[in-house]
C-alpha atoms as an extended CHARMM CRD file, in Angstrom:
* protein
*
       166  EXT
         1         1  MET       CA             45.2960000000       65.1530000000      212.6010000000  PROA      1               0.0000000000
         2         2  THR       CA             42.0350000000       66.5600000000      210.6360000000  PROA      2               0.0000000000
         3         3  GLN       CA             40.0630000000       65.6110000000      208.0240000000  PROA      3               0.0000000000
         4         4  THR       CA             39.4240000000       68.2060000000      205.1280000000  PROA      4               0.0000000000
         5         5  THR       CA             35.7190000000       68.0170000000      203.9790000000  PROA      5               0.0000000000
         6         6  THR       CA             34.1990000000       69.4770000000      200.9220000000  PROA      6               0.0000000000
         7         7  GLN       CA             32.1470000000       71.9180000000      202.8970000000  PROA      7               0.0000000000
         8         8  ASP       CA             36.2040000000       73.3760000000      204.6420000000  PROA      8               0.0000000000
         9         9  VAL       CA             37.2030000000       74.2620000000      201.2520000000  PROA      9               0.0000000000
        10        10  MET       CA             33.9400000000       75.0760000000      198.4870000000  PROA      10              0.0000000000
        11        11  CYS       CA             33.5950000000       78.4990000000      199.2940000000  PROA      11              0.0000000000
        12        12  PRO       CA             30.1090000000       79.3810000000      200.3480000000  PROA      12              0.0000000000
        13        13  LEU       CA             27.6540000000       81.8290000000      198.0030000000  PROA      13              0.0000000000
        14        14  TRP       CA             27.8730000000       84.8450000000      199.9160000000  PROA      14              0.0000000000
        15        15  ARG       CA             31.6160000000       85.5020000000      199.7650000000  PROA      15              0.0000000000
        16        16  ARG       CA             31.3560000000       84.5610000000      196.0990000000  PROA      16              0.0000000000
        17        17  LEU       CA             28.4970000000       87.5240000000      195.5950000000  PROA      17              0.0000000000
        18        18  PHE       CA             30.4830000000       89.6940000000      197.9870000000  PROA      18              0.0000000000
        19        19  ALA       CA             33.7290000000       89.1570000000      195.2690000000  PROA      19              0.0000000000
        20        20  LEU       CA             32.1910000000       89.4550000000      192.9010000000  PROA      20              0.0000000000
        21        21  LEU       CA             31.0010000000       93.1710000000      193.9580000000  PROA      21              0.0000000000
        22        22  TYR       CA             34.5530000000       93.9510000000      194.4900000000  PROA      22              0.0000000000
        23        23  ASP       CA             34.6330000000       92.9460000000      190.8940000000  PROA      23              0.0000000000
        24        24  LEU       CA             31.9240000000       95.2020000000      189.8770000000  PROA      24              0.0000000000
        25        25  VAL       CA             34.1400000000       97.9250000000      190.6410000000  PROA      25              0.0000000000
        26        26  ALA       CA             37.1940000000       96.8220000000      188.4870000000  PROA      26              0.0000000000
        27        27  VAL       CA             34.9850000000       96.4770000000      185.6630000000  PROA      27              0.0000000000
        28        28  ILE       CA             33.5920000000       99.8230000000      185.8650000000  PROA      28              0.0000000000
        29        29  ALA       CA             36.7070000000      101.2040000000      186.1410000000  PROA      29              0.0000000000
        30        30  ILE       CA             38.5020000000       98.9880000000      182.8910000000  PROA      30              0.0000000000
        31        31  VAL       CA             34.9680000000      100.5640000000      180.9140000000  PROA      31              0.0000000000
        32        32  MET       CA             35.3830000000      103.7930000000      181.4410000000  PROA      32              0.0000000000
        33        33  VAL       CA             39.0820000000      103.8580000000      180.8460000000  PROA      33              0.0000000000
        34        34  VAL       CA             38.5070000000      101.9130000000      177.5010000000  PROA      34              0.0000000000
        35        35  GLY       CA             35.6360000000      104.8670000000      177.0780000000  PROA      35              0.0000000000
        36        36  MET       CA             38.2240000000      107.6590000000      177.6280000000  PROA      36              0.0000000000
        37        37  ILE       CA             40.4300000000      106.1210000000      175.6050000000  PROA      37              0.0000000000
        38        38  CYS       CA             38.1660000000      105.8740000000      172.6100000000  PROA      38              0.0000000000
        39        39  GLN       CA             36.8330000000      109.1180000000      172.7320000000  PROA      39              0.0000000000
        40        40  LEU       CA             40.2120000000      110.4310000000      172.8120000000  PROA      40              0.0000000000
        41        41  ALA       CA             41.0520000000      108.4130000000      169.6840000000  PROA      41              0.0000000000
        42        42  THR       CA             37.6120000000      109.4770000000      168.1250000000  PROA      42              0.0000000000
        43        43  HSD       CA             38.5050000000      113.3280000000      168.9990000000  PROA      43              0.0000000000
        44        44  GLY       CA             34.9280000000      112.8010000000      170.7150000000  PROA      44              0.0000000000
        45        45  ASN       CA             33.1440000000      111.2610000000      167.9270000000  PROA      45              0.0000000000
        46        46  LEU       CA             32.9480000000      107.8410000000      169.4320000000  PROA      46              0.0000000000
        47        47  ILE       CA             28.8270000000      108.5710000000      170.7130000000  PROA      47              0.0000000000
        48        48  THR       CA             27.0090000000      110.9500000000      168.0390000000  PROA      48              0.0000000000
        49        49  THR       CA             23.9740000000      112.4740000000      168.6890000000  PROA      49              0.0000000000
        50        50  GLY       CA             21.0400000000      114.1590000000      166.6380000000  PROA      50              0.0000000000
        51        51  ALA       CA             17.6330000000      112.3510000000      166.0090000000  PROA      51              0.0000000000
        52        52  ASN       CA             19.1030000000      109.3160000000      167.0400000000  PROA      52              0.0000000000
        53        53  VAL       CA             21.6690000000      108.4240000000      169.3150000000  PROA      53              0.0000000000
        54        54  HSD       CA             24.9380000000      106.7690000000      167.7480000000  PROA      54              0.0000000000
        55        55  ILE       CA             27.3530000000      105.0610000000      168.8470000000  PROA      55              0.0000000000
        56        56  ALA       CA             30.4930000000      103.4880000000      167.0750000000  PROA      56              0.0000000000
        57        57  TRP       CA             29.8380000000       99.7350000000      165.9380000000  PROA      57              0.0000000000
        58        58  TRP       CA             32.9680000000       98.7230000000      167.6990000000  PROA      58              0.0000000000
        59        59  TYR       CA             33.0280000000      100.0720000000      170.8050000000  PROA      59              0.0000000000
        60        60  GLN       CA             30.6060000000       97.3270000000      172.8890000000  PROA      60              0.0000000000
        61        61  PRO       CA             32.2020000000       94.7980000000      171.5020000000  PROA      61              0.0000000000
        62        62  LEU       CA             35.9990000000       96.4690000000      172.6600000000  PROA      62              0.0000000000
        63        63  GLN       CA             34.5370000000       96.7120000000      175.8230000000  PROA      63              0.0000000000
        64        64  ALA       CA             33.1900000000       93.3800000000      176.3820000000  PROA      64              0.0000000000
        65        65  LEU       CA             36.7410000000       92.0810000000      175.0700000000  PROA      65              0.0000000000
        66        66  MET       CA             38.5730000000       94.0820000000      177.6620000000  PROA      66              0.0000000000
        67        67  VAL       CA             36.1240000000       92.9560000000      180.4320000000  PROA      67              0.0000000000
        68        68  ALA       CA             36.7320000000       89.1190000000      179.0630000000  PROA      68              0.0000000000
        69        69  ALA       CA             40.0300000000       89.3610000000      179.3140000000  PROA      69              0.0000000000
        70        70  TYR       CA             40.1330000000       90.7470000000      182.8810000000  PROA      70              0.0000000000
        71        71  PHE       CA             38.5680000000       87.6810000000      183.9270000000  PROA      71              0.0000000000
        72        72  LEU       CA             40.0340000000       85.5030000000      181.9190000000  PROA      72              0.0000000000
        73        73  VAL       CA             43.9580000000       86.7740000000      182.7230000000  PROA      73              0.0000000000
        74        74  SER       CA             42.8630000000       86.5830000000      186.4820000000  PROA      74              0.0000000000
        75        75  TRP       CA             41.5650000000       83.4740000000      186.2610000000  PROA      75              0.0000000000
        76        76  LEU       CA             44.5260000000       81.7720000000      184.2210000000  PROA      76              0.0000000000
        77        77  ARG       CA             47.1300000000       83.6470000000      186.0770000000  PROA      77              0.0000000000
        78        78  GLY       CA             46.7860000000       82.3770000000      189.8250000000  PROA      78              0.0000000000
        79        79  GLY       CA             42.8820000000       81.4740000000      189.4510000000  PROA      79              0.0000000000
        80        80  GLN       CA             42.1860000000       85.3610000000      191.6250000000  PROA      80              0.0000000000
        81        81  THR       CA             40.2850000000       88.6830000000      190.4240000000  PROA      81              0.0000000000
        82        82  LEU       CA             40.9470000000       91.5330000000      192.2430000000  PROA      82              0.0000000000
        83        83  GLY       CA             37.5440000000       90.8350000000      193.7990000000  PROA      83              0.0000000000
        84        84  MET       CA             38.6740000000       87.1440000000      195.1880000000  PROA      84              0.0000000000
        85        85  ARG       CA             41.2420000000       88.2670000000      196.6790000000  PROA      85              0.0000000000
        86        86  PRO       CA             40.5130000000       89.8270000000      199.6980000000  PROA      86              0.0000000000
        87        87  TRP       CA             37.7670000000       87.2600000000      200.4610000000  PROA      87              0.0000000000
        88        88  ARG       CA             40.3160000000       84.3820000000      200.1780000000  PROA      88              0.0000000000
        89        89  ILE       CA             39.1680000000       81.9960000000      197.1670000000  PROA      89              0.0000000000
        90        90  ARG       CA             40.2660000000       81.1400000000      194.1230000000  PROA      90              0.0000000000
        91        91  VAL       CA             38.7210000000       79.0550000000      190.8680000000  PROA      91              0.0000000000
        92        92  THR       CA             40.3490000000       76.1170000000      190.3370000000  PROA      92              0.0000000000
        93        93  SER       CA             39.6550000000       73.0890000000      188.3490000000  PROA      93              0.0000000000
        94        94  ASN       CA             37.1200000000       70.1320000000      189.8680000000  PROA      94              0.0000000000
        95        95  GLY       CA             40.0980000000       68.5890000000      192.2590000000  PROA      95              0.0000000000
        96        96  GLY       CA             42.0750000000       72.0370000000      192.8060000000  PROA      96              0.0000000000
        97        97  ALA       CA             44.1770000000       72.5790000000      189.8140000000  PROA      97              0.0000000000
        98        98  ARG       CA             45.0300000000       75.6600000000      187.8670000000  PROA      98              0.0000000000
        99        99  LEU       CA             42.0140000000       75.7320000000      185.1290000000  PROA      99              0.0000000000
       100       100  ALA       CA             42.8970000000       75.0030000000      181.5820000000  PROA      100             0.0000000000
       101       101  PRO       CA             42.6960000000       77.9020000000      179.1660000000  PROA      101             0.0000000000
       102       102  LYS       CA             39.6500000000       76.0080000000      177.8130000000  PROA      102             0.0000000000
       103       103  GLN       CA             37.9110000000       75.9450000000      181.5040000000  PROA      103             0.0000000000
       104       104  ALA       CA             38.3390000000       79.2860000000      181.2520000000  PROA      104             0.0000000000
       105       105  LEU       CA             36.6600000000       80.3370000000      178.1850000000  PROA      105             0.0000000000
       106       106  LEU       CA             33.8350000000       78.2610000000      178.6620000000  PROA      106             0.0000000000
       107       107  ARG       CA             33.3760000000       79.4710000000      182.6870000000  PROA      107             0.0000000000
       108       108  LEU       CA             33.2440000000       83.0340000000      180.9350000000  PROA      108             0.0000000000
       109       109  ILE       CA             30.9230000000       82.2520000000      177.9690000000  PROA      109             0.0000000000
       110       110  VAL       CA             28.1390000000       80.5300000000      180.1650000000  PROA      110             0.0000000000
       111       111  ALA       CA             28.8880000000       83.5020000000      183.1600000000  PROA      111             0.0000000000
       112       112  ALA       CA             27.5240000000       86.0340000000      180.2190000000  PROA      112             0.0000000000
       113       113  LEU       CA             25.3930000000       84.0670000000      178.9420000000  PROA      113             0.0000000000
       114       114  PRO       CA             22.4730000000       86.3400000000      181.2390000000  PROA      114             0.0000000000
       115       115  LEU       CA             23.7240000000       89.3420000000      178.9650000000  PROA      115             0.0000000000
       116       116  SER       CA             22.1680000000       87.9160000000      175.8430000000  PROA      116             0.0000000000
       117       117  LEU       CA             18.5910000000       89.2710000000      176.8490000000  PROA      117             0.0000000000
       118       118  LEU       CA             19.8850000000       92.3090000000      176.7040000000  PROA      118             0.0000000000
       119       119  ALA       CA             18.5270000000       91.7070000000      172.8040000000  PROA      119             0.0000000000
       120       120  LEU       CA             15.1100000000       92.0210000000      173.8540000000  PROA      120             0.0000000000
       121       121  ALA       CA             15.5660000000       95.7120000000      174.9540000000  PROA      121             0.0000000000
       122       122  PRO       CA             14.0510000000       96.8570000000      171.7270000000  PROA      122             0.0000000000
       123       123  TYR       CA             11.0710000000       94.7380000000      172.0390000000  PROA      123             0.0000000000
       124       124  SER       CA              9.9820000000       94.8980000000      175.6040000000  PROA      124             0.0000000000
       125       125  GLY       CA             12.6490000000       97.9640000000      176.7200000000  PROA      125             0.0000000000
       126       126  PRO       CA             15.6050000000       98.1700000000      178.7470000000  PROA      126             0.0000000000
       127       127  ARG       CA             13.8900000000       97.7080000000      182.0270000000  PROA      127             0.0000000000
       128       128  THR       CA             12.2340000000       94.7650000000      181.7140000000  PROA      128             0.0000000000
       129       129  ALA       CA             15.5180000000       93.3590000000      179.6160000000  PROA      129             0.0000000000
       130       130  LEU       CA             17.7690000000       94.0100000000      182.7720000000  PROA      130             0.0000000000
       131       131  TRP       CA             15.2400000000       92.4390000000      184.7110000000  PROA      131             0.0000000000
       132       132  ALA       CA             15.5970000000       89.7720000000      182.7960000000  PROA      132             0.0000000000
       133       133  VAL       CA             19.3350000000       90.0390000000      183.0880000000  PROA      133             0.0000000000
       134       134  ALA       CA             19.1270000000       90.1760000000      186.6520000000  PROA      134             0.0000000000
       135       135  ILE       CA             16.6860000000       87.4260000000      187.6100000000  PROA      135             0.0000000000
       136       136  GLY       CA             19.0130000000       84.3540000000      184.8180000000  PROA      136             0.0000000000
       137       137  TRP       CA             22.2980000000       85.5670000000      186.9940000000  PROA      137             0.0000000000
       138       138  CYS       CA             20.3370000000       84.8280000000      189.8080000000  PROA      138             0.0000000000
       139       139  VAL       CA             18.9090000000       81.2200000000      188.2350000000  PROA      139             0.0000000000
       140       140  TRP       CA             23.2400000000       80.9070000000      187.5800000000  PROA      140             0.0000000000
       141       141  PHE       CA             23.8570000000       81.5150000000      191.4250000000  PROA      141             0.0000000000
       142       142  ALA       CA             20.9930000000       79.8690000000      192.7740000000  PROA      142             0.0000000000
       143       143  VAL       CA             22.4400000000       76.5220000000      191.6580000000  PROA      143             0.0000000000
       144       144  ALA       CA             25.2860000000       76.8460000000      194.4350000000  PROA      144             0.0000000000
       145       145  LEU       CA             22.5180000000       76.4870000000      197.2420000000  PROA      145             0.0000000000
       146       146  VAL       CA             21.8830000000       72.8130000000      195.8730000000  PROA      146             0.0000000000
       147       147  ASP       CA             25.5740000000       71.6580000000      194.3870000000  PROA      147             0.0000000000
       148       148  ARG       CA             27.1700000000       69.3730000000      196.9990000000  PROA      148             0.0000000000
       149       149  HSD       CA             30.0050000000       71.5110000000      195.9350000000  PROA      149             0.0000000000
       150       150  ARG       CA             28.6340000000       74.5590000000      196.2670000000  PROA      150             0.0000000000
       151       151  ARG       CA             29.1650000000       75.5200000000      192.0330000000  PROA      151             0.0000000000
       152       152  THR       CA             27.3330000000       77.7650000000      190.3560000000  PROA      152             0.0000000000
       153       153  LEU       CA             26.0720000000       77.0450000000      186.7360000000  PROA      153             0.0000000000
       154       154  HSD       CA             28.8820000000       78.0610000000      184.9710000000  PROA      154             0.0000000000
       155       155  ASP       CA             31.3450000000       76.3920000000      187.1030000000  PROA      155             0.0000000000
       156       156  ILE       CA             29.2700000000       72.8240000000      186.6930000000  PROA      156             0.0000000000
       157       157  VAL       CA             29.4520000000       73.1530000000      183.1110000000  PROA      157             0.0000000000
       158       158  ALA       CA             33.5380000000       74.2100000000      182.8410000000  PROA      158             0.0000000000
       159       159  GLY       CA             34.3180000000       71.7630000000      185.0180000000  PROA      159             0.0000000000
       160       160  SER       CA             35.3160000000       74.4720000000      187.7240000000  PROA      160             0.0000000000
       161       161  GLU       CA             34.5910000000       75.2030000000      191.3980000000  PROA      161             0.0000000000
       162       162  VAL       CA             35.7920000000       78.3300000000      193.5290000000  PROA      162             0.0000000000
       163       163  ARG       CA             37.3750000000       77.3060000000      197.1330000000  PROA      163             0.0000000000
       164       164  ARG       CA             38.0050000000       79.5680000000      200.0360000000  PROA      164             0.0000000000
       165       165  ILE       CA             41.8210000000       79.3000000000      200.8760000000  PROA      165             0.0000000000
       166       166  GLY       CA             44.5380000000       80.2860000000      203.5130000000  PROA      166             0.0000000000
């Protein structure tokens, strides 16, 4: 009989990052489809140009809501996003049970917090703001390199973990 250890079931960071790259493709597709539907619904007036570019006030929150829904629904309906499936990993609560809706929402909010650094763009420029977001996410994920359960910051806060399956 073999004994399962934490090292056997917890997902290594590299596997999570590759799954995240796969999810990036899904997110881009979601953003494109929502954008196309919004352009059709507004008869091409979603984004207007002139002296200044103007984007409808509701468009970016709608995009964020749709991307958030993708992650929440995926985590709550089986614990896997499209990117997690080929890498055979699943997000669970600590101990292996399914995520509770409150945990999933908290995980999503904490994981998305570095995006708030985009608010720096008017003051520091878009390039600096994007670098700040990237550095923020690097810090969030780097926590998994020192945590004995390989949890990222958003996993620790939400009481979740990512496990290898199969």
